[in-house]
C-alpha positions as CSV (number, residue, x, y, z in Angstrom):
1,M,-22.9,-30.2,-25.5
2,T,-21.8,-27.3,-27.5
3,L,-18.8,-25.5,-26.5
4,P,-20.5,-22.2,-26.1
5,E,-23.1,-24.8,-23.9
6,F,-20.4,-26.0,-21.9
7,C,-18.8,-22.4,-21.1
8,R,-22.0,-21.2,-20.3
9,Q,-22.5,-24.1,-17.8
10,M,-19.5,-24.4,-16.0
11,P,-19.0,-23.0,-13.0
12,K,-17.0,-19.6,-13.1
13,V,-15.6,-16.8,-11.1
14,E,-15.2,-13.1,-12.5
15,L,-12.5,-10.6,-11.4
16,H,-12.8,-7.8,-13.8
17,V,-16.1,-6.4,-14.8
18,H,-17.5,-3.1,-14.4
19,L,-20.5,-2.4,-12.5
20,E,-21.7,0.7,-14.9
21,G,-20.4,-0.7,-18.1
22,S,-22.6,-4.1,-17.8
23,I,-26.0,-2.1,-17.3
24,R,-28.3,-3.9,-19.7
25,P,-29.1,-1.9,-22.7
26,E,-33.0,-2.6,-21.8
27,T,-32.1,-0.6,-18.3
28,V,-30.2,2.1,-20.2
29,L,-32.9,3.0,-22.0
30,K,-35.4,3.1,-19.2
31,L,-33.2,4.9,-16.8
32,A,-32.5,7.6,-19.6
33,Q,-36.4,8.0,-20.2
34,R,-37.3,7.8,-16.6
35,N,-34.7,10.4,-15.9
36,G,-34.8,12.9,-18.4
37,V,-31.5,11.9,-19.7
38,E,-30.9,12.3,-23.4
39,L,-28.9,9.7,-25.5
40,P,-28.0,9.3,-29.3
41,A,-30.5,6.4,-29.7
42,D,-33.7,5.1,-28.3
43,T,-33.7,1.3,-29.0
44,V,-31.5,-1.4,-28.0
45,E,-30.5,-2.0,-31.7
46,G,-29.3,1.9,-31.6
47,L,-27.6,1.5,-28.5
48,R,-25.5,-1.8,-30.0
49,D,-24.6,0.7,-32.8
50,W,-23.4,3.2,-30.7
51,Y,-21.5,0.7,-28.6
52,T,-19.1,0.6,-31.5
53,F,-16.4,2.1,-30.3
54,R,-13.1,4.4,-32.3
55,D,-10.8,4.1,-29.9
56,F,-10.5,4.2,-25.5
57,P,-11.2,8.1,-25.4
58,H,-14.5,7.3,-27.3
59,F,-15.3,4.2,-24.9
60,V,-14.6,6.5,-21.7
61,E,-17.2,9.3,-23.5
62,V,-19.8,6.1,-24.3
63,Y,-19.6,4.9,-20.4
64,V,-19.8,8.2,-18.8
65,A,-23.0,9.2,-20.9
66,V,-24.4,5.4,-19.6
67,T,-23.5,6.5,-16.4
68,K,-25.0,9.9,-16.1
69,C,-28.2,7.9,-16.8
70,I,-28.3,6.7,-13.1
71,K,-30.1,9.4,-10.8
72,T,-30.9,8.1,-7.5
73,A,-30.1,5.3,-4.9
74,D,-32.8,3.3,-6.1
75,D,-31.2,3.0,-9.7
76,V,-27.9,2.1,-8.4
77,E,-29.3,-1.0,-5.9
78,T,-31.0,-1.7,-9.5
79,I,-28.3,-2.3,-11.9
80,M,-26.4,-4.5,-9.3
81,R,-29.3,-6.8,-8.7
82,E,-29.7,-7.0,-12.5
83,F,-25.9,-7.9,-12.5
84,L,-26.1,-10.5,-10.0
85,E,-29.1,-12.0,-11.9
86,G,-26.8,-12.0,-15.2
87,Q,-24.1,-13.6,-13.4
88,K,-26.0,-16.4,-11.9
89,A,-27.4,-17.1,-15.2
90,Q,-24.0,-18.1,-16.2
91,N,-23.3,-19.9,-13.3
92,I,-20.4,-17.1,-11.8
93,L,-20.1,-17.9,-8.3
94,H,-18.2,-15.4,-7.4
95,S,-17.9,-11.6,-8.7
96,E,-15.1,-8.5,-8.2
97,V,-16.8,-5.6,-9.9
98,T,-15.5,-2.3,-10.0
99,Y,-17.2,0.6,-9.5
100,T,-16.3,4.3,-9.9
101,A,-18.1,6.2,-7.2
102,S,-16.6,9.5,-7.9
103,T,-18.2,9.1,-11.4
104,V,-21.3,8.7,-9.9
105,E,-21.1,11.5,-7.3
106,K,-20.0,13.9,-9.8
107,Y,-22.6,13.5,-12.5
108,C,-25.6,12.1,-10.9
109,G,-25.3,13.6,-7.5
110,I,-25.5,10.7,-5.7
111,S,-23.6,11.4,-2.1
112,W,-21.3,7.8,-1.5
113,K,-23.1,6.8,1.6
114,D,-26.6,6.5,-0.4
115,Q,-24.6,4.7,-2.9
116,H,-22.6,2.3,-0.7
117,A,-26.2,1.2,1.2
118,A,-27.9,0.6,-2.2
119,L,-24.5,-1.5,-3.3
120,L,-25.0,-3.2,-0.1
121,R,-28.7,-4.3,-0.7
122,G,-28.0,-5.6,-3.8
123,I,-25.1,-7.5,-2.9
124,R,-27.5,-9.2,-0.1
125,Y,-29.8,-9.6,-2.7
126,G,-27.1,-12.0,-4.6
127,E,-26.2,-13.6,-1.3
128,E,-29.4,-14.3,0.2
129,E,-31.6,-14.7,-2.8
130,L,-29.5,-16.0,-5.7
131,G,-26.3,-17.9,-3.7
132,V,-23.4,-15.2,-5.6
133,T,-21.0,-13.8,-3.4
134,C,-19.7,-10.2,-4.9
135,G,-16.9,-7.7,-3.6
136,L,-16.3,-4.5,-5.0
137,I,-12.9,-2.6,-6.1
138,L,-13.3,1.3,-6.1
139,D,-11.1,2.7,-8.1
140,I,-9.6,6.0,-8.8
141,V,-9.8,7.7,-12.4
142,R,-6.5,8.7,-13.7
143,G,-6.2,12.6,-14.4
144,D,-8.2,12.9,-11.6
145,P,-7.0,15.5,-8.5
146,V,-4.9,13.5,-6.0
147,E,-6.8,15.3,-2.8
148,R,-10.0,13.7,-5.1
149,A,-8.4,10.1,-5.5
150,M,-7.8,10.1,-1.7
151,E,-11.3,10.7,-0.7
152,V,-11.9,7.7,-3.0
153,T,-9.4,6.1,-0.8
154,E,-11.0,6.5,2.4
155,W,-14.6,5.5,1.0
156,A,-12.7,2.3,0.3
157,T,-12.4,1.1,3.7
158,S,-16.2,0.7,3.8
159,E,-17.9,-2.4,3.9
160,A,-17.6,-5.2,1.1
161,V,-15.0,-3.3,-0.3
162,I,-12.3,-5.2,-1.4
163,A,-9.5,-3.3,-3.3
164,L,-8.8,0.2,-4.6
165,G,-8.7,0.3,-8.4
166,L,-6.9,2.9,-10.7
167,A,-9.0,3.2,-14.0
168,G,-9.0,5.3,-16.9
169,E,-6.8,6.9,-19.6
170,E,-3.2,5.7,-19.0
171,H,-1.3,8.5,-20.3
172,L,-2.7,10.4,-17.5
173,G,0.0,8.9,-15.3
174,T,0.0,6.6,-12.5
175,R,2.6,7.8,-10.0
176,Q,0.8,10.8,-9.0
177,Y,-1.4,8.3,-6.8
178,A,1.5,6.5,-4.8
179,P,0.0,8.5,-1.5
180,C,-3.1,6.3,-2.6
181,V,-1.6,3.1,-2.7
182,A,0.6,3.6,0.7
183,L,-2.8,4.7,2.5
184,A,-4.9,1.8,1.1
185,A,-1.5,-0.5,2.4
186,E,-1.8,1.3,5.8
187,R,-5.5,0.3,6.1
188,G,-4.7,-3.4,4.5
189,L,-6.3,-3.0,1.5
190,P,-4.8,-4.5,-1.9
191,W,-4.6,-2.4,-5.1
192,I,-5.7,-3.5,-8.2
193,P,-4.6,-1.0,-11.2
194,H,-5.8,-1.1,-14.9
195,A,-2.6,-0.9,-17.0
196,G,-0.8,-2.8,-20.2
197,E,-4.6,-2.0,-21.6
198,T,-4.0,0.8,-24.6
199,T,-0.3,1.5,-23.8
200,G,2.9,-0.2,-23.5
201,P,4.6,-2.0,-20.6
202,Q,5.7,1.1,-18.9
203,T,1.9,1.6,-17.1
204,I,2.8,-1.6,-15.7
205,R,6.0,-0.6,-14.5
206,E,5.2,2.6,-12.7
207,C,2.1,0.5,-11.1
208,L,4.9,-2.0,-9.7
209,E,7.2,0.9,-8.6
210,I,4.6,2.4,-6.4
211,G,3.6,-0.5,-4.8
212,T,2.9,-4.2,-5.3
213,P,-0.6,-4.6,-7.1
214,R,-2.5,-8.1,-6.1
215,R,-3.4,-8.3,-9.6
216,I,-3.4,-6.3,-12.9
217,G,-6.4,-5.3,-14.5
218,H,-5.3,-6.2,-18.1
219,G,-1.8,-6.1,-18.3
220,V,-1.4,-7.4,-21.9
221,R,0.9,-5.6,-23.2
222,S,3.6,-6.8,-21.0
223,I,4.0,-9.3,-23.9
224,E,6.2,-6.2,-25.3
225,D,8.9,-7.1,-22.5
226,L,9.5,-10.4,-21.4
227,N,11.4,-9.4,-18.4
228,L,8.4,-7.9,-16.9
229,V,6.6,-10.8,-18.0
230,A,9.0,-12.9,-15.9
231,D,8.7,-10.4,-13.1
232,L,5.1,-10.7,-13.6
233,R,5.3,-14.4,-13.4
234,D,7.8,-14.6,-10.6
235,R,6.1,-12.5,-8.1
236,G,2.5,-14.2,-8.6
237,I,0.6,-11.6,-9.8
238,P,-2.4,-12.2,-11.8
239,L,-3.8,-10.6,-15.0
240,E,-7.1,-10.0,-15.2
241,V,-7.3,-10.3,-19.3
242,C,-10.2,-9.0,-21.1
243,P,-9.8,-10.3,-24.4
244,T,-13.2,-9.0,-26.7
245,S,-12.6,-5.8,-24.8
246,N,-8.9,-5.4,-25.8
247,V,-9.8,-5.9,-29.5
248,A,-12.4,-3.4,-29.3
249,V,-11.0,-0.4,-27.7
250,G,-7.4,-1.0,-30.3
251,G,-5.6,-2.6,-27.7
252,V,-4.9,-5.7,-29.4
253,P,-5.4,-5.8,-33.3
254,S,-7.7,-9.3,-33.2
255,L,-8.9,-11.9,-30.8
256,A,-6.5,-14.1,-33.5
257,E,-3.5,-12.2,-32.4
258,H,-4.2,-11.7,-28.8
259,P,-1.2,-12.7,-26.4
260,L,-3.8,-14.8,-24.1
261,P,-1.5,-18.0,-24.9
262,R,2.0,-16.5,-25.1
263,L,1.1,-15.0,-21.3
264,M,0.2,-18.6,-20.2
265,D,2.8,-20.4,-21.9
266,E,5.4,-17.6,-20.3
267,G,3.5,-19.3,-16.9
268,V,1.8,-15.9,-15.7
269,A,-1.6,-16.9,-13.8
270,V,-3.9,-15.3,-16.6
271,T,-8.0,-15.1,-15.8
272,I,-10.7,-14.9,-18.5
273,N,-13.3,-12.0,-17.9
274,S,-15.9,-9.3,-19.8
275,D,-14.9,-5.9,-18.7
276,D,-18.0,-4.3,-19.9
277,P,-20.0,-6.8,-21.3
278,P,-22.8,-5.0,-23.2
279,M,-20.9,-2.6,-24.4
280,F,-18.6,-4.8,-26.2
281,G,-21.2,-7.8,-26.8
282,T,-20.2,-10.2,-24.6
283,T,-20.6,-12.3,-21.8
284,L,-18.1,-14.4,-19.5
285,S,-19.6,-17.3,-20.9
286,D,-18.6,-15.8,-24.6
287,E,-15.2,-15.0,-23.5
288,F,-14.4,-18.5,-22.6
289,A,-16.1,-19.9,-25.6
290,R,-14.1,-17.6,-27.9
291,C,-11.0,-18.2,-26.4
292,A,-11.2,-21.8,-26.3
293,E,-12.5,-21.8,-30.0
294,T,-9.7,-19.2,-31.4
295,F,-6.8,-20.9,-29.4
296,D,-7.7,-24.3,-29.3
297,L,-8.4,-24.5,-25.5
298,D,-9.4,-27.9,-23.9
299,E,-11.0,-28.5,-21.2
300,D,-8.4,-29.0,-18.4
301,I,-6.9,-25.3,-20.0
302,L,-10.3,-23.7,-19.0
303,Y,-10.3,-25.7,-15.9
304,T,-7.2,-24.1,-15.1
305,L,-8.1,-20.4,-16.1
306,T,-11.3,-20.9,-13.9
307,M,-9.2,-22.0,-11.1
308,N,-6.6,-19.4,-11.7
309,A,-9.5,-16.8,-10.8
310,V,-10.8,-18.7,-7.8
311,N,-6.6,-18.6,-6.5
312,A,-6.8,-14.6,-7.2
313,A,-10.2,-13.9,-5.8
314,L,-10.4,-11.7,-2.6
315,V,-11.7,-14.0,-0.4
316,S,-11.6,-15.6,3.0
317,D,-10.4,-19.0,2.8
318,A,-13.3,-20.5,3.9
319,R,-15.5,-19.2,0.8
320,R,-12.1,-20.0,-1.5
321,A,-12.4,-23.4,0.0
322,E,-16.6,-23.3,-1.0
323,L,-15.3,-22.2,-4.8
324,R,-12.4,-24.6,-5.4
325,Q,-14.8,-27.2,-4.5
326,A,-17.6,-26.0,-6.6
327,V,-15.3,-25.7,-9.8
328,R,-14.0,-29.0,-9.0
329,E,-17.6,-30.6,-8.6
330,G,-19.0,-28.8,-11.7
331,F,-16.4,-29.4,-14.5
332,A,-16.1,-33.2,-13.0
333,E,-20.0,-33.4,-13.9
334,L,-20.1,-31.7,-16.9
335,E,-17.3,-34.1,-18.5
336,D,-19.5,-36.8,-17.3
337,E,-22.5,-35.6,-19.4
């Protein structure tokens, strides 16, 4: 069995993937045509060319343009259903998907109530028809007013939302959202910020100052401060690493120079993720295969990385036990082939 095939077949859990950034290119074109949205490309090949990013701000610009193709609650349900179908095809048993409801409301005119109902329909389809589970991480966008962020935090107490997120351009700040993190904590809601993706370790430290995150999205620039790395390790804060994404937006010069193996050597609980797969020309299976090939990771390490994700997932004890058993059995079956 080839390495890519092994990585496709092995059971997986994904913790860092954006719903709007996971829309199939064919669906982006279909939504744009149906909803009268002009894009700079009208073919899948053209979209892939458009998905060549100069830097992180350019990525955000493209991401928002794709989001603007969504116009109805049915569109939201469609992209959730298709996302979970894609996860099922890769043997991804559980996903924790980041969703920017405030941007969809702002640009697409769909209320949170209607978005939420559509997302729930998609999640139930995944559970009942596909046998996969999914939780939502509702994120605040850096740069948004605190009042708006507090509204998103209130939304995040809705059914199937498992955490409050924080995303966007890191230079726009973190500390101003401390009231949101405090409110989430009062409601028993973990928070999972993006930090240390395109800027240095300081953004991660700012996140730690306003409330201990359950996980850190990306976090790879922590490697520039080994005291911080030790702090993350000792506090048991996992990192949601997205290798291809990190290279694509300029956070890391190349995959060969990615700090993933160093973070693992330092004892940090690292997980592998795809971030915005079609935008970066990847899948979670591809991420595992590329990392395995680049860093000479054997099956035992792939198993450990997968179990890191199971252990860091925001699921019930019963679901975690199911996932652990499925991963153990799945890897054992593949090793016997």
